[in-house]
C-alpha angles and dihedrals in degrees: 000000000000116000113192107210099185132052128164098218106024129069103178120091131175128263086244090060089047090056090057096042111115131181114267114261110246138175102041107151091354134098097232113164098179112043115141109024119234105256141110108322091210091057093044090054088059098046107028095092091063093065096077133054123237111277094257091059099042112120091003111138104170120198095315113128111252116250085211092071123076115232085256088063096251113140123240109234105166143035089252091055091046089057088058093043091048090054090048092054094047094045092048095049094044089049090053097042098037131267118275120243116244111296117254099240105158107053129107128212119260110225110220100175141353130212124187110226133181102292099347147051120242117205124191103220142186131203142146114271093175128023091259104029133068125201135195126220144146126275112196120191122189119226117262138072128273138050116309135195115255140206130201112213121201132195144131089295134359099242099074095062093053098044112095113243095001103161091309086292095105090114098147094049094048093047093047089054087054092056103268126132104231134196114197116199135167146164096258099157094042091048091053089049091048090238091104101185144061121274119197125232089353141327093254095060112012118183097194128053104255095239090055089047088056088054089051091051090051090050089055089048088053090055095049092045091049089063094059105110093227093055129095099216092203090062107053118131134178132224135181142157129228105325085013089049091058089045093050091046096052092042095051095042095048098039115057099200095075102102094206141342146212118211111192112206099313095146098258096212135030120281131187094199107041110085092201093052085071106154088148092071117110091244092059122030101327100070117165131158117272140304087072126210117262110274115258144058120344109260137160089262093042106036126185124244140197134025097338092072091052092049093053094042092052096046101254120148137165098263085084090060093044088059090060087071093066123150092009111095124246136176126209107209093202128202133155093326096045109042123174091275088074086084085084094072091033090058088070091064090044087057092050090051091051090053088054093048098257134122133176095039100116121062138170136186124191135212129169099240132059095236119083117244135199093269096050090044092051091057092045093050091045089051090054091046092052098049100034100039096039128079099240118144112241 
């Protein structure tokens, strides 16, 4: 009997295949001290196959600049050297995108309203996510005593994630039903205004690239969520789709306290041909004062502006930011913008993890369409259950 364990477009596999699914062999010829994380074995049996690329993409690194080389060209050969290189990457990118203001570490959420749901309480809350801007979102807390893991969900507005069945983007609702405290936030006002993002200190003269400002806002959300009595602050993750996937990626890479992350089809590296992988737009990494360029691909008649052009011209790409996650786990829930070939940039972070003595920290699923579906969500939610409810050392 042949049991195909990997498909690009299909997630479901038979119970017969499950019976033959074994954990991937790791550690041969390597000094790996953290291989299979310490979580629920039943969950690991469902998700373990997503932690390795297909054979034809294994150890393929493409033309992406290695995170394991200093900008001077010197190679990183030890964990101590990686610590210095990691700081170099973070300092360089923050210098390019703009330094964050001081994090807002001492505030508490204001509860505006509370609704009793089936098995949890849902609070409408308000807090500052930048020094000069408040936001409103939804804090959902499952019934039961004791500290619980938590996930911040990010999107164009906070309502989608808490609305059951909403386009398979009801991440906060589904995770709350699985026992997570969730905080759903989103850029509602900016989305209505078609400016989408966060501009600090203001949209006329922003000092931080908007995508980095979103990461800063999520870091402040982490701090306010960590003070909720029901939350285990050591087990807070972040998840988002599309625009929210970019947001979750930058937040988790730039802010070390997120224990793990799920990035749903953001386009994990730059692309000149995919209109949705649009890091050049002024609400991401191509900020420029208004009037803004016409939305869409960069062309001769519709050129890009701002930092994005400098990043591309000087050989920067997002595999450097991915590497800042190591050894924290992350899952790319890939769709049309993140096909299986995205293992090529992800392999660079796999290599960083191996240098640090870790394996099984980078995962990817693939579906044909951009939108998440029940199968891709099941893997994503199981991933968060495994790493946030287990006892693995990160």
